[in-house]
C-alpha positions as CSV (number, residue, x, y, z in Angstrom):
1,M,-7.7,9.7,-4.5
2,A,-9.4,6.5,-3.5
3,K,-10.9,6.1,-0.1
4,I,-10.4,3.3,2.3
5,K,-12.3,2.1,5.4
6,V,-10.1,1.0,8.3
7,T,-11.6,-1.1,11.1
8,Q,-9.9,-2.0,14.3
9,V,-10.3,-5.7,14.9
10,K,-7.8,-6.5,17.7
11,S,-6.9,-4.8,20.9
12,K,-3.9,-2.4,21.3
13,I,-3.3,-3.8,24.8
14,K,0.2,-5.2,25.2
15,R,1.4,-3.6,21.9
16,P,4.4,-1.4,21.6
17,G,3.9,2.3,22.1
18,D,4.5,3.2,18.5
19,Q,1.7,0.9,17.4
20,K,-0.7,2.4,20.0
21,R,0.2,5.9,18.7
22,T,-0.4,4.8,15.1
23,L,-3.9,3.6,15.9
24,E,-4.6,6.9,17.7
25,A,-3.3,8.8,14.7
26,L,-5.6,6.9,12.4
27,G,-8.5,7.8,14.7
28,L,-9.1,4.3,16.1
29,R,-9.9,4.0,19.8
30,K,-12.1,0.9,20.2
31,I,-12.4,-2.5,18.6
32,G,-15.0,-2.4,15.9
33,Q,-14.6,1.3,15.2
34,V,-14.5,2.3,11.5
35,V,-12.8,5.3,10.1
36,E,-12.5,6.5,6.5
37,H,-9.3,8.0,5.0
38,E,-7.9,9.0,1.7
39,A,-5.5,6.3,0.4
40,T,-2.4,8.5,0.6
41,P,1.1,7.0,1.0
42,A,1.3,8.3,4.6
43,I,-2.0,6.7,5.5
44,L,-1.2,3.4,3.7
45,G,2.2,3.3,5.6
46,M,0.4,3.7,8.9
47,V,-2.1,1.0,8.0
48,N,0.8,-1.3,7.0
49,K,2.5,-0.8,10.4
50,V,-0.6,-2.0,12.3
51,Q,-2.0,-4.4,9.6
52,H,-2.3,-7.2,12.2
53,L,-4.7,-5.1,14.3
54,V,-6.9,-3.7,11.5
55,S,-8.8,-4.7,8.5
56,V,-9.0,-2.5,5.4
57,E,-11.5,-2.3,2.5
58,E,-12.1,0.0,-0.4
59,A,-14.8,2.6,0.2
């Protein structure tokens, strides 16, 4: 599978609880933090849910 790099670019403050938990599940805790994941359907769905808070690039 392809790898993707997910970077948090906006704060999770004042966001719904499900979006906060999705960021935590992706391993993102601070703005500017970068994590690398396999591009599985589950991960891509999580990224899609918080797409306004993160940026994604191919690794």
